[in-house]
Biopython code that builds the backbone (N, CA, C, O; Angstrom):
import numpy as np
from Bio.PDB.StructureBuilder import StructureBuilder

atoms = [
    (1, "UNK", "N", (-0.610, 6.657, 15.651)),
    (1, "UNK", "CA", (-0.558, 7.675, 14.623)),
    (1, "UNK", "C", (0.498, 7.293, 13.586)),
    (1, "UNK", "O", (1.601, 6.875, 13.939)),
    (2, "UNK", "N", (0.163, 7.435, 12.337)),
    (2, "UNK", "CA", (1.087, 7.114, 11.252)),
    (2, "UNK", "C", (1.902, 8.368, 10.927)),
    (2, "UNK", "O", (1.352, 9.453, 10.739)),
    (3, "UNK", "N", (3.208, 8.195, 10.868)),
    (3, "UNK", "CA", (4.114, 9.288, 10.514)),
    (3, "UNK", "C", (4.798, 8.951, 9.201)),
    (3, "UNK", "O", (4.655, 7.841, 8.688)),
    (4, "UNK", "N", (5.538, 9.899, 8.659)),
    (4, "UNK", "CA", (6.305, 9.635, 7.440)),
    (4, "UNK", "C", (7.258, 8.472, 7.690)),
    (4, "UNK", "O", (7.389, 7.585, 6.846)),
    (5, "UNK", "N", (7.917, 8.471, 8.832)),
    (5, "UNK", "CA", (8.879, 7.411, 9.151)),
    (5, "UNK", "C", (8.188, 6.051, 9.245)),
    (5, "UNK", "O", (8.690, 5.063, 8.709)),
    (6, "UNK", "N", (7.041, 5.997, 9.921)),
    (6, "UNK", "CA", (6.294, 4.746, 10.058)),
    (6, "UNK", "C", (5.886, 4.200, 8.694)),
    (6, "UNK", "O", (6.083, 3.020, 8.403)),
    (7, "UNK", "N", (5.321, 5.064, 7.868)),
    (7, "UNK", "CA", (4.898, 4.634, 6.538)),
    (7, "UNK", "C", (6.090, 4.246, 5.680)),
    (7, "UNK", "O", (6.015, 3.278, 4.923)),
    (8, "UNK", "N", (7.181, 4.979, 5.784)),
    (8, "UNK", "CA", (8.379, 4.666, 4.989)),
    (8, "UNK", "C", (8.912, 3.282, 5.327)),
    (8, "UNK", "O", (9.279, 2.523, 4.430)),
    (9, "UNK", "N", (8.957, 2.952, 6.599)),
    (9, "UNK", "CA", (9.431, 1.619, 7.008)),
    (9, "UNK", "C", (8.491, 0.552, 6.466)),
    (9, "UNK", "O", (8.949, -0.480, 5.976)),
    (10, "UNK", "N", (7.185, 0.782, 6.546)),
    (10, "UNK", "CA", (6.217, -0.183, 6.019)),
    (10, "UNK", "C", (6.381, -0.359, 4.512)),
    (10, "UNK", "O", (6.328, -1.483, 4.012)),
    (11, "UNK", "N", (6.580, 0.732, 3.792)),
    (11, "UNK", "CA", (6.779, 0.662, 2.336)),
    (11, "UNK", "C", (8.058, -0.096, 2.017)),
    (11, "UNK", "O", (8.082, -0.950, 1.131)),
    (12, "UNK", "N", (9.106, 0.217, 2.736)),
    (12, "UNK", "CA", (10.400, -0.448, 2.507)),
    (12, "UNK", "C", (10.272, -1.948, 2.724)),
    (12, "UNK", "O", (10.764, -2.736, 1.917)),
    (13, "UNK", "N", (9.621, -2.345, 3.797)),
    (13, "UNK", "CA", (9.495, -3.774, 4.107)),
    (13, "UNK", "C", (8.473, -4.468, 3.218)),
    (13, "UNK", "O", (8.686, -5.611, 2.814)),
    (14, "UNK", "N", (7.380, -3.807, 2.911)),
    (14, "UNK", "CA", (6.320, -4.446, 2.116)),
    (14, "UNK", "C", (6.673, -4.535, 0.647)),
    (14, "UNK", "O", (6.409, -5.548, 0.000)),
    (15, "UNK", "N", (7.277, -3.460, 0.108)),
    (15, "UNK", "CA", (7.554, -3.407, -1.327)),
    (15, "UNK", "C", (9.020, -3.632, -1.682)),
    (15, "UNK", "O", (9.362, -3.771, -2.856)),
    (16, "UNK", "N", (9.886, -3.667, -0.673)),
    (16, "UNK", "CA", (11.304, -3.874, -0.940)),
    (16, "UNK", "C", (11.987, -2.666, -1.552)),
    (16, "UNK", "O", (13.035, -2.805, -2.182)),
    (17, "UNK", "N", (11.413, -1.485, -1.380)),
    (17, "UNK", "CA", (12.022, -0.273, -1.923)),
    (17, "UNK", "C", (13.194, 0.159, -1.054)),
    (17, "UNK", "O", (13.264, -0.188, 0.125)),
    (18, "UNK", "N", (14.104, 0.910, -1.636)),
    (18, "UNK", "CA", (15.239, 1.427, -0.874)),
    (18, "UNK", "C", (14.726, 2.397, 0.185)),
    (18, "UNK", "O", (13.635, 2.948, 0.033)),
    (19, "UNK", "N", (15.493, 2.617, 1.256)),
    (19, "UNK", "CA", (15.047, 3.561, 2.287)),
    (19, "UNK", "C", (14.758, 4.955, 1.724)),
    (19, "UNK", "O", (13.784, 5.593, 2.124)),
    (20, "UNK", "N", (15.593, 5.430, 0.806)),
    (20, "UNK", "CA", (15.384, 6.766, 0.229)),
    (20, "UNK", "C", (14.100, 6.813, -0.600)),
    (20, "UNK", "O", (13.327, 7.766, -0.498)),
    (21, "UNK", "N", (13.875, 5.790, -1.415)),
    (21, "UNK", "CA", (12.670, 5.734, -2.246)),
    (21, "UNK", "C", (11.417, 5.622, -1.367)),
    (21, "UNK", "O", (10.411, 6.281, -1.628)),
    (22, "UNK", "N", (11.484, 4.790, -0.332)),
    (22, "UNK", "CA", (10.348, 4.619, 0.566)),
    (22, "UNK", "C", (10.035, 5.918, 1.311)),
    (22, "UNK", "O", (8.867, 6.264, 1.490)),
    (23, "UNK", "N", (11.073, 6.638, 1.744)),
    (23, "UNK", "CA", (10.861, 7.924, 2.427)),
    (23, "UNK", "C", (10.187, 8.927, 1.507)),
    (23, "UNK", "O", (9.278, 9.644, 1.923)),
    (24, "UNK", "N", (10.632, 8.978, 0.247)),
    (24, "UNK", "CA", (10.047, 9.913, -0.718)),
    (24, "UNK", "C", (8.584, 9.578, -0.981)),
    (24, "UNK", "O", (7.740, 10.473, -1.029)),
    (25, "UNK", "N", (8.280, 8.294, -1.152)),
    (25, "UNK", "CA", (6.889, 7.885, -1.373)),
    (25, "UNK", "C", (6.034, 8.179, -0.141)),
    (25, "UNK", "O", (4.893, 8.625, -0.261)),
    (26, "UNK", "N", (6.589, 7.927, 1.034)),
    (26, "UNK", "CA", (5.854, 8.206, 2.272)),
    (26, "UNK", "C", (5.596, 9.701, 2.422)),
    (26, "UNK", "O", (4.505, 10.101, 2.828)),
    (27, "UNK", "N", (6.581, 10.528, 2.103)),
    (27, "UNK", "CA", (6.380, 11.982, 2.170)),
    (27, "UNK", "C", (5.284, 12.430, 1.211)),
    (27, "UNK", "O", (4.435, 13.250, 1.558)),
    (28, "UNK", "N", (5.314, 11.878, -0.004)),
    (28, "UNK", "CA", (4.295, 12.234, -0.998)),
    (28, "UNK", "C", (2.904, 11.939, -0.452)),
    (28, "UNK", "O", (2.013, 12.787, -0.520)),
    (29, "UNK", "N", (2.719, 10.744, 0.087)),
    (29, "UNK", "CA", (1.418, 10.328, 0.587)),
    (29, "UNK", "C", (1.020, 11.136, 1.824)),
    (29, "UNK", "O", (-0.102, 11.636, 1.905)),
    (30, "UNK", "N", (1.925, 11.263, 2.774)),
    (30, "UNK", "CA", (1.594, 11.935, 4.035)),
    (30, "UNK", "C", (1.392, 13.436, 3.860)),
    (30, "UNK", "O", (0.714, 14.060, 4.677)),
    (31, "UNK", "N", (1.962, 14.026, 2.819)),
    (31, "UNK", "CA", (1.681, 15.431, 2.543)),
    (31, "UNK", "C", (0.197, 15.642, 2.241)),
    (31, "UNK", "O", (-0.344, 16.714, 2.513)),
    (32, "UNK", "N", (-0.451, 14.644, 1.692)),
    (32, "UNK", "CA", (-1.884, 14.737, 1.419)),
    (32, "UNK", "C", (-2.710, 14.451, 2.676)),
    (32, "UNK", "O", (-3.695, 15.138, 2.949)),
    (33, "UNK", "N", (-2.305, 13.437, 3.434)),
    (33, "UNK", "CA", (-3.109, 13.026, 4.577)),
    (33, "UNK", "C", (-2.961, 13.951, 5.782)),
    (33, "UNK", "O", (-3.938, 14.193, 6.490)),
    (34, "UNK", "N", (-1.772, 14.468, 6.026)),
    (34, "UNK", "CA", (-1.569, 15.309, 7.204)),
    (34, "UNK", "C", (-1.916, 14.541, 8.460)),
    (34, "UNK", "O", (-1.347, 13.479, 8.714)),
    (35, "UNK", "N", (-2.849, 15.062, 9.255)),
    (35, "UNK", "CA", (-3.244, 14.409, 10.502)),
    (35, "UNK", "C", (-4.529, 13.597, 10.357)),
    (35, "UNK", "O", (-5.110, 13.163, 11.351)),
    (36, "UNK", "N", (-4.966, 13.395, 9.130)),
    (36, "UNK", "CA", (-6.191, 12.620, 8.886)),
    (36, "UNK", "C", (-5.819, 11.232, 8.376)),
    (36, "UNK", "O", (-4.681, 10.992, 7.973)),
    (37, "UNK", "N", (-6.786, 10.326, 8.398)),
    (37, "UNK", "CA", (-6.527, 9.005, 7.829)),
    (37, "UNK", "C", (-7.334, 8.762, 6.566)),
    (37, "UNK", "O", (-7.202, 7.708, 5.944)),
    (38, "UNK", "N", (-8.186, 9.740, 6.169)),
    (38, "UNK", "CA", (-8.966, 9.643, 4.935)),
    (38, "UNK", "C", (-8.922, 10.987, 4.214)),
    (38, "UNK", "O", (-9.045, 12.044, 4.832)),
    (39, "UNK", "N", (-8.743, 10.927, 2.890)),
    (39, "UNK", "CA", (-8.750, 12.150, 2.080)),
    (39, "UNK", "C", (-9.577, 11.913, 0.829)),
    (39, "UNK", "O", (-9.832, 10.771, 0.447)),
    (40, "UNK", "N", (-9.990, 12.992, 0.202)),
    (40, "UNK", "CA", (-10.748, 12.911, -1.043)),
    (40, "UNK", "C", (-9.767, 12.788, -2.214)),
    (40, "UNK", "O", (-8.715, 13.428, -2.228)),
    (41, "UNK", "N", (-10.124, 11.970, -3.177)),
    (41, "UNK", "CA", (-9.245, 11.711, -4.319)),
    (41, "UNK", "C", (-8.951, 12.968, -5.136)),
    (41, "UNK", "O", (-7.866, 13.094, -5.703)),
    (42, "UNK", "N", (-9.903, 13.897, -5.203)),
    (42, "UNK", "CA", (-9.709, 15.105, -6.014)),
    (42, "UNK", "C", (-8.520, 15.936, -5.560)),
    (42, "UNK", "O", (-8.002, 16.740, -6.336)),
    (43, "UNK", "N", (-8.080, 15.761, -4.328)),
    (43, "UNK", "CA", (-6.954, 16.544, -3.795)),
    (43, "UNK", "C", (-5.610, 16.070, -4.327)),
    (43, "UNK", "O", (-4.608, 16.771, -4.187)),
    (44, "UNK", "N", (-5.576, 14.892, -4.935)),
    (44, "UNK", "CA", (-4.304, 14.287, -5.343)),
    (44, "UNK", "C", (-3.928, 14.719, -6.753)),
    (44, "UNK", "O", (-4.742, 14.685, -7.675)),
    (45, "UNK", "N", (-2.678, 15.124, -6.892)),
    (45, "UNK", "CA", (-2.157, 15.464, -8.213)),
    (45, "UNK", "C", (-2.079, 14.185, -9.059)),
    (45, "UNK", "O", (-1.748, 13.121, -8.536)),
    (46, "UNK", "N", (-2.376, 14.281, -10.348)),
    (46, "UNK", "CA", (-2.376, 13.079, -11.198)),
    (46, "UNK", "C", (-1.062, 12.287, -11.156)),
    (46, "UNK", "O", (-1.094, 11.056, -11.159)),
    (47, "UNK", "N", (0.078, 12.960, -11.117)),
    (47, "UNK", "CA", (1.352, 12.228, -11.110)),
    (47, "UNK", "C", (1.595, 11.521, -9.775)),
    (47, "UNK", "O", (2.334, 10.538, -9.729)),
    (48, "UNK", "N", (0.987, 12.004, -8.689)),
    (48, "UNK", "CA", (1.128, 11.353, -7.383)),
    (48, "UNK", "C", (0.186, 10.174, -7.230)),
    (48, "UNK", "O", (0.430, 9.296, -6.403)),
    (49, "UNK", "N", (-0.869, 10.135, -8.000)),
    (49, "UNK", "CA", (-1.867, 9.076, -7.887)),
    (49, "UNK", "C", (-1.245, 7.702, -8.125)),
    (49, "UNK", "O", (-1.734, 6.708, -7.589)),
    (50, "UNK", "N", (-0.174, 7.629, -8.919)),
    (50, "UNK", "CA", (0.497, 6.342, -9.158)),
    (50, "UNK", "C", (0.983, 5.733, -7.843)),
    (50, "UNK", "O", (0.862, 4.527, -7.628)),
    (51, "UNK", "N", (1.534, 6.574, -6.965)),
    (51, "UNK", "CA", (2.012, 6.087, -5.670)),
    (51, "UNK", "C", (0.841, 5.561, -4.844)),
    (51, "UNK", "O", (0.960, 4.537, -4.171)),
    (52, "UNK", "N", (-0.279, 6.256, -4.896)),
    (52, "UNK", "CA", (-1.460, 5.813, -4.157)),
    (52, "UNK", "C", (-1.925, 4.445, -4.653)),
    (52, "UNK", "O", (-2.237, 3.572, -3.843)),
    (53, "UNK", "N", (-1.977, 4.247, -5.959)),
    (53, "UNK", "CA", (-2.382, 2.942, -6.501)),
    (53, "UNK", "C", (-1.367, 1.859, -6.141)),
    (53, "UNK", "O", (-1.756, 0.731, -5.838)),
    (54, "UNK", "N", (-0.085, 2.180, -6.167)),
    (54, "UNK", "CA", (0.952, 1.228, -5.792)),
    (54, "UNK", "C", (0.754, 0.777, -4.352)),
    (54, "UNK", "O", (0.802, -0.418, -4.061)),
    (55, "UNK", "N", (0.529, 1.736, -3.444)),
    (55, "UNK", "CA", (0.342, 1.398, -2.036)),
    (55, "UNK", "C", (-1.003, 0.704, -1.796)),
    (55, "UNK", "O", (-1.127, -0.099, -0.871)),
    (56, "UNK", "N", (-1.990, 1.003, -2.605)),
    (56, "UNK", "CA", (-3.263, 0.297, -2.513)),
    (56, "UNK", "C", (-3.084, -1.167, -2.906)),
    (56, "UNK", "O", (-3.587, -2.063, -2.227)),
    (57, "UNK", "N", (-2.366, -1.407, -4.004)),
    (57, "UNK", "CA", (-2.091, -2.786, -4.432)),
    (57, "UNK", "C", (-1.297, -3.552, -3.380)),
    (57, "UNK", "O", (-1.434, -4.768, -3.253)),
    (58, "UNK", "N", (-0.460, -2.827, -2.622)),
    (58, "UNK", "CA", (0.355, -3.450, -1.575)),
    (58, "UNK", "C", (-0.417, -3.620, -0.271)),
    (58, "UNK", "O", (0.098, -4.208, 0.680)),
    (59, "UNK", "N", (-1.652, -3.108, -0.215)),
    (59, "UNK", "CA", (-2.466, -3.261, 0.977)),
    (59, "UNK", "C", (-2.204, -2.232, 2.063)),
    (59, "UNK", "O", (-2.622, -2.425, 3.204)),
    (60, "UNK", "N", (-1.520, -1.139, 1.733)),
    (60, "UNK", "CA", (-1.236, -0.111, 2.726)),
    (60, "UNK", "C", (-2.239, 1.039, 2.683)),
    (60, "UNK", "O", (-2.377, 1.784, 3.653)),
    (61, "UNK", "N", (-2.936, 1.181, 1.564)),
    (61, "UNK", "CA", (-4.001, 2.176, 1.411)),
    (61, "UNK", "C", (-5.241, 1.464, 0.889)),
    (61, "UNK", "O", (-5.148, 0.404, 0.269)),
    (62, "UNK", "N", (-6.401, 2.059, 1.147)),
    (62, "UNK", "CA", (-7.645, 1.533, 0.609)),
    (62, "UNK", "C", (-8.383, 2.670, -0.084)),
    (62, "UNK", "O", (-8.274, 3.829, 0.317)),
    (63, "UNK", "N", (-9.124, 2.333, -1.113)),
    (63, "UNK", "CA", (-9.942, 3.345, -1.776)),
    (63, "UNK", "C", (-11.415, 2.961, -1.603)),
    (63, "UNK", "O", (-11.778, 1.786, -1.627)),
    (64, "UNK", "N", (-12.239, 3.981, -1.432)),
    (64, "UNK", "CA", (-13.678, 3.790, -1.308)),
    (64, "UNK", "C", (-14.365, 4.894, -2.093)),
    (64, "UNK", "O", (-13.720, 5.849, -2.527)),
    (65, "UNK", "N", (-15.668, 4.764, -2.275)),
    (65, "UNK", "CA", (-16.418, 5.802, -2.965)),
    (65, "UNK", "C", (-17.834, 5.832, -2.433)),
    (65, "UNK", "O", (-18.327, 4.865, -1.853)),
    (66, "UNK", "N", (-18.473, 6.965, -2.645)),
    (66, "UNK", "CA", (-19.882, 7.112, -2.312)),
    (66, "UNK", "C", (-20.548, 7.878, -3.448)),
    (66, "UNK", "O", (-19.909, 8.663, -4.149)),
    (67, "UNK", "N", (-21.826, 7.637, -3.612)),
    (67, "UNK", "CA", (-22.606, 8.333, -4.627)),
    (67, "UNK", "C", (-23.555, 9.292, -3.927)),
    (67, "UNK", "O", (-24.290, 8.910, -3.017)),
    (68, "UNK", "N", (-23.527, 10.551, -4.370)),
    (68, "UNK", "CA", (-24.416, 11.563, -3.781)),
    (68, "UNK", "C", (-25.289, 12.148, -4.884)),
    (68, "UNK", "O", (-24.814, 12.357, -6.001)),
    (69, "UNK", "N", (-26.560, 12.414, -4.585)),
    (69, "UNK", "CA", (-27.448, 13.001, -5.600)),
    (69, "UNK", "C", (-27.203, 14.506, -5.738)),
    (69, "UNK", "O", (-27.013, 15.209, -4.746)),
    (70, "UNK", "N", (-27.211, 14.979, -6.967)),
    (70, "UNK", "CA", (-27.099, 16.409, -7.238)),
    (70, "UNK", "C", (-28.500, 17.002, -7.325)),
    (70, "UNK", "O", (-29.483, 16.272, -7.463)),
    (71, "UNK", "N", (-28.587, 18.320, -7.244)),
    (71, "UNK", "CA", (-29.896, 18.988, -7.275)),
    (71, "UNK", "C", (-30.654, 18.737, -8.577)),
    (71, "UNK", "O", (-31.885, 18.746, -8.596)),
    (72, "UNK", "N", (-29.912, 18.514, -9.668)),
    (72, "UNK", "CA", (-30.583, 18.296, -10.959)),
    (72, "UNK", "C", (-30.990, 16.834, -11.179)),
    (72, "UNK", "O", (-31.441, 16.475, -12.267)),
    (73, "UNK", "N", (-30.834, 15.991, -10.152)),
    (73, "UNK", "CA", (-31.260, 14.601, -10.259)),
    (73, "UNK", "C", (-30.150, 13.631, -10.642)),
    (73, "UNK", "O", (-30.303, 12.421, -10.471)),
    (74, "UNK", "N", (-29.039, 14.142, -11.156)),
    (74, "UNK", "CA", (-27.922, 13.252, -11.491)),
    (74, "UNK", "C", (-27.203, 12.821, -10.213)),
    (74, "UNK", "O", (-27.355, 13.438, -9.158)),
    (75, "UNK", "N", (-26.425, 11.761, -10.330)),
    (75, "UNK", "CA", (-25.605, 11.287, -9.210)),
    (75, "UNK", "C", (-24.151, 11.661, -9.447)),
    (75, "UNK", "O", (-23.680, 11.688, -10.584)),
    (76, "UNK", "N", (-23.456, 11.946, -8.370)),
    (76, "UNK", "CA", (-22.033, 12.288, -8.417)),
    (76, "UNK", "C", (-21.295, 11.304, -7.538)),
    (76, "UNK", "O", (-21.673, 11.104, -6.384)),
    (77, "UNK", "N", (-20.244, 10.683, -8.063)),
    (77, "UNK", "CA", (-19.466, 9.706, -7.310)),
    (77, "UNK", "C", (-18.229, 10.402, -6.752)),
    (77, "UNK", "O", (-17.490, 11.059, -7.486)),
    (78, "UNK", "N", (-18.013, 10.252, -5.453)),
    (78, "UNK", "CA", (-16.864, 10.845, -4.766)),
    (78, "UNK", "C", (-15.957, 9.708, -4.299)),
    (78, "UNK", "O", (-16.409, 8.776, -3.634)),
    (79, "UNK", "N", (-14.685, 9.793, -4.651)),
    (79, "UNK", "CA", (-13.708, 8.770, -4.294)),
    (79, "UNK", "C", (-12.850, 9.252, -3.136)),
    (79, "UNK", "O", (-12.526, 10.435, -3.033)),
    (80, "UNK", "N", (-12.482, 8.302, -2.254)),
    (80, "UNK", "CA", (-11.669, 8.604, -1.077)),
    (80, "UNK", "C", (-10.508, 7.619, -0.980)),
    (80, "UNK", "O", (-10.575, 6.506, -1.502)),
    (81, "UNK", "N", (-9.455, 8.041, -0.310)),
    (81, "UNK", "CA", (-8.324, 7.178, 0.023)),
    (81, "UNK", "C", (-8.213, 7.136, 1.538)),
    (81, "UNK", "O", (-8.356, 8.162, 2.202)),
    (82, "UNK", "N", (-7.957, 5.939, 2.092)),
    (82, "UNK", "CA", (-7.816, 5.760, 3.531)),
    (82, "UNK", "C", (-6.540, 4.987, 3.820)),
    (82, "UNK", "O", (-6.248, 3.983, 3.171)),
    (83, "UNK", "N", (-5.786, 5.464, 4.801)),
    (83, "UNK", "CA", (-4.611, 4.725, 5.261)),
    (83, "UNK", "C", (-5.089, 3.462, 5.965)),
    (83, "UNK", "O", (-5.995, 3.528, 6.796)),
    (84, "UNK", "N", (-4.500, 2.316, 5.647)),
    (84, "UNK", "CA", (-4.816, 1.084, 6.366)),
    (84, "UNK", "C", (-3.877, 1.034, 7.565)),
    (84, "UNK", "O", (-2.782, 0.475, 7.495)),
    (85, "UNK", "N", (-4.326, 1.628, 8.663)),
    (85, "UNK", "CA", (-3.476, 1.800, 9.841)),
    (85, "UNK", "C", (-2.940, 0.478, 10.365)),
    (85, "UNK", "O", (-1.766, 0.384, 10.724)),
    (86, "UNK", "N", (-3.782, -0.539, 10.413)),
    (86, "UNK", "CA", (-3.350, -1.845, 10.914)),
    (86, "UNK", "C", (-2.262, -2.458, 10.056)),
    (86, "UNK", "O", (-1.267, -2.959, 10.580)),
    (87, "UNK", "N", (-2.438, -2.425, 8.746)),
    (87, "UNK", "CA", (-1.435, -3.002, 7.845)),
    (87, "UNK", "C", (-0.122, -2.232, 7.918)),
    (87, "UNK", "O", (0.952, -2.832, 7.936)),
    (88, "UNK", "N", (-0.207, -0.909, 7.960)),
    (88, "UNK", "CA", (1.012, -0.097, 8.038)),
    (88, "UNK", "C", (1.761, -0.396, 9.324)),
    (88, "UNK", "O", (2.983, -0.549, 9.313)),
    (89, "UNK", "N", (1.038, -0.479, 10.431)),
    (89, "UNK", "CA", (1.693, -0.766, 11.706)),
    (89, "UNK", "C", (2.288, -2.163, 11.724)),
    (89, "UNK", "O", (3.379, -2.355, 12.262)),
    (90, "UNK", "N", (1.591, -3.156, 11.142)),
    (90, "UNK", "CA", (2.147, -4.515, 11.085)),
    (90, "UNK", "C", (3.436, -4.550, 10.278)),
    (90, "UNK", "O", (4.420, -5.158, 10.701)),
    (91, "UNK", "N", (3.436, -3.898, 9.113)),
    (91, "UNK", "CA", (4.636, -3.894, 8.282)),
    (91, "UNK", "C", (5.743, -3.076, 8.928)),
    (91, "UNK", "O", (6.921, -3.406, 8.786)),
    (92, "UNK", "N", (5.384, -2.030, 9.625)),
    (92, "UNK", "CA", (6.375, -1.196, 10.298)),
    (92, "UNK", "C", (7.047, -1.997, 11.408)),
    (92, "UNK", "O", (8.247, -1.854, 11.640)),
    (93, "UNK", "N", (6.268, -2.848, 12.100)),
    (93, "UNK", "CA", (6.833, -3.685, 13.165)),
    (93, "UNK", "C", (7.438, -4.957, 12.605)),
    (93, "UNK", "O", (8.009, -5.748, 13.357)),
    (94, "UNK", "N", (7.327, -5.172, 11.315)),
    (94, "UNK", "CA", (7.868, -6.357, 10.646)),
    (94, "UNK", "C", (7.193, -7.641, 11.114)),
    (94, "UNK", "O", (7.838, -8.684, 11.228)),
    (95, "UNK", "N", (5.877, -7.559, 11.388)),
    (95, "UNK", "CA", (5.134, -8.744, 11.792)),
    (95, "UNK", "C", (4.385, -9.377, 10.631)),
    (95, "UNK", "O", (3.766, -10.430, 10.783)),
    (96, "UNK", "N", (4.441, -8.745, 9.491)),
    (96, "UNK", "CA", (3.717, -9.279, 8.336)),
    (96, "UNK", "C", (4.530, -10.387, 7.693)),
    (96, "UNK", "O", (5.728, -10.526, 7.939)),
    (97, "UNK", "N", (3.862, -11.167, 6.871)),
    (97, "UNK", "CA", (4.542, -12.245, 6.176)),
    (97, "UNK", "C", (5.497, -11.673, 5.151)),
    (97, "UNK", "O", (5.206, -10.639, 4.550)),
    (98, "UNK", "N", (6.641, -12.326, 4.934)),
    (98, "UNK", "CA", (7.574, -11.818, 3.929)),
    (98, "UNK", "C", (7.004, -11.992, 2.527)),
    (98, "UNK", "O", (6.180, -12.878, 2.296)),
    (99, "UNK", "N", (7.438, -11.149, 1.587)),
    (99, "UNK", "CA", (6.988, -11.322, 0.208)),
    (99, "UNK", "C", (7.338, -12.716, -0.308)),
    (99, "UNK", "O", (8.295, -13.337, 0.155)),
    (100, "UNK", "N", (6.553, -13.200, -1.270)),
    (100, "UNK", "CA", (6.757, -14.549, -1.800)),
    (100, "UNK", "C", (8.184, -14.783, -2.277)),
    (100, "UNK", "O", (8.734, -15.866, -2.078)),
    (101, "UNK", "N", (8.789, -13.774, -2.907)),
    (101, "UNK", "CA", (10.135, -13.963, -3.442)),
    (101, "UNK", "C", (11.095, -14.375, -2.341)),
    (101, "UNK", "O", (11.956, -15.226, -2.564)),
    (102, "UNK", "N", (10.966, -13.787, -1.155)),
    (102, "UNK", "CA", (11.854, -14.119, -0.051)),
    (102, "UNK", "C", (11.601, -15.537, 0.435)),
    (102, "UNK", "O", (12.537, -16.241, 0.812)),
    (103, "UNK", "N", (10.351, -15.958, 0.430)),
    (103, "UNK", "CA", (10.027, -17.312, 0.846)),
    (103, "UNK", "C", (10.682, -18.308, -0.104)),
    (103, "UNK", "O", (11.308, -19.267, 0.347)),
    (104, "UNK", "N", (10.548, -18.098, -1.405)),
    (104, "UNK", "CA", (11.127, -19.016, -2.373)),
    (104, "UNK", "C", (12.643, -19.021, -2.319)),
    (104, "UNK", "O", (13.258, -20.074, -2.486)),
    (105, "UNK", "N", (13.256, -17.875, -2.091)),
    (105, "UNK", "CA", (14.716, -17.815, -2.020)),
    (105, "UNK", "C", (15.247, -18.564, -0.806)),
    (105, "UNK", "O", (16.399, -18.999, -0.803)),
    (106, "UNK", "N", (14.428, -18.719, 0.216)),
    (106, "UNK", "CA", (14.887, -19.379, 1.435)),
    (106, "UNK", "C", (14.801, -20.909, 1.352)),
    (106, "UNK", "O", (15.305, -21.602, 2.236)),
    (107, "UNK", "N", (14.169, -21.437, 0.301)),
    (107, "UNK", "CA", (14.039, -22.889, 0.161)),
    (107, "UNK", "C", (15.370, -23.519, -0.238)),
    (107, "UNK", "O", (16.129, -22.931, -1.009)),
    (108, "UNK", "N", (15.657, -24.719, 0.285)),
    (108, "UNK", "CA", (16.898, -25.405, -0.105)),
    (108, "UNK", "C", (16.801, -25.917, -1.542)),
    (108, "UNK", "O", (15.704, -26.041, -2.087)),
    (109, "UNK", "N", (17.926, -26.208, -2.144)),
    (109, "UNK", "CA", (17.980, -26.658, -3.537)),
    (109, "UNK", "C", (17.145, -27.915, -3.760)),
    (109, "UNK", "O", (16.575, -28.091, -4.837)),
    (110, "UNK", "N", (17.062, -28.804, -2.746)),
    (110, "UNK", "CA", (16.296, -30.037, -2.897)),
    (110, "UNK", "C", (14.804, -29.762, -3.121)),
    (110, "UNK", "O", (14.103, -30.588, -3.704)),
    (111, "UNK", "N", (14.334, -28.637, -2.671)),
    (111, "UNK", "CA", (12.910, -28.319, -2.824)),
    (111, "UNK", "C", (12.546, -28.100, -4.284)),
    (111, "UNK", "O", (11.370, -28.166, -4.640)),
    (112, "UNK", "N", (13.517, -27.846, -5.122)),
    (112, "UNK", "CA", (13.235, -27.546, -6.512)),
    (112, "UNK", "C", (13.323, -28.760, -7.430)),
    (112, "UNK", "O", (13.089, -28.641, -8.633)),
    (113, "UNK", "N", (13.656, -29.918, -6.882)),
    (113, "UNK", "CA", (13.731, -31.119, -7.723)),
    (113, "UNK", "C", (12.533, -32.011, -7.419)),
    (113, "UNK", "O", (12.095, -32.110, -6.273)),
    (114, "UNK", "N", (12.019, -32.644, -8.434)),
    (114, "UNK", "CA", (10.870, -33.527, -8.296)),
    (114, "UNK", "C", (11.355, -34.969, -8.390)),
    (114, "UNK", "O", (12.184, -35.277, -9.246)),
    (115, "UNK", "N", (10.860, -35.858, -7.535)),
    (115, "UNK", "CA", (11.225, -37.277, -7.651)),
    (115, "UNK", "C", (10.575, -37.849, -8.904)),
    (115, "UNK", "O", (9.510, -37.383, -9.309)),
    (116, "UNK", "N", (11.189, -38.840, -9.517)),
    (116, "UNK", "CA", (10.575, -39.452, -10.705)),
    (116, "UNK", "C", (9.215, -40.046, -10.351)),
    (116, "UNK", "O", (9.038, -40.639, -9.286)),
    (117, "UNK", "N", (8.275, -39.879, -11.248)),
    (117, "UNK", "CA", (6.939, -40.421, -10.974)),
    (117, "UNK", "C", (6.915, -41.914, -11.287)),
    (117, "UNK", "O", (7.566, -42.391, -12.216)),
    (118, "UNK", "N", (6.152, -42.620, -10.488)),
    (118, "UNK", "CA", (6.010, -44.069, -10.709)),
    (118, "UNK", "C", (4.934, -44.257, -11.767)),
    (118, "UNK", "O", (3.767, -43.941, -11.535)),
    (119, "UNK", "N", (5.308, -44.750, -12.879)),
    (119, "UNK", "CA", (4.471, -44.758, -13.997)),
    (119, "UNK", "C", (3.673, -45.856, -14.380)),
    (119, "UNK", "O", (2.961, -45.782, -15.382)),
]
sb = StructureBuilder()
sb.init_structure("model")
sb.init_model(0)
sb.init_chain("A")
sb.init_seg("    ")
for serial, (resi, resn, name, xyz) in enumerate(atoms, 1):
    if name == "N":
        sb.init_residue(resn, " ", resi, " ")
    sb.init_atom(name, np.array(xyz, "f"), 0.0, 1.0, " ", f" {name:<3s}", serial, name[0])
structure = sb.get_structure()
């Protein structure tokens, strides 16, 4: 089960946000999800949707949609958000790969120099 704390740790580790910022973002998201792992997009306030897109880009949320026919023959598209439980749990346990910036910062100075090319 994903909790505010679990999601906050995943956000902090995946996006590098401060613990306070990650907790606030996790609270915002989990206030919508409650005990479910999928919600309808219409339930989200427009200003909160930015957090959902941020977490979607980070791979912690997924968005899907379905098209349903209306009685008058038109189609209506319904959008949903789903918690990516596996990704959140991996980031919460710190088993995911570190962000690229951390990988590059860990390289020794010699990695940044190129040998002269034989011409």
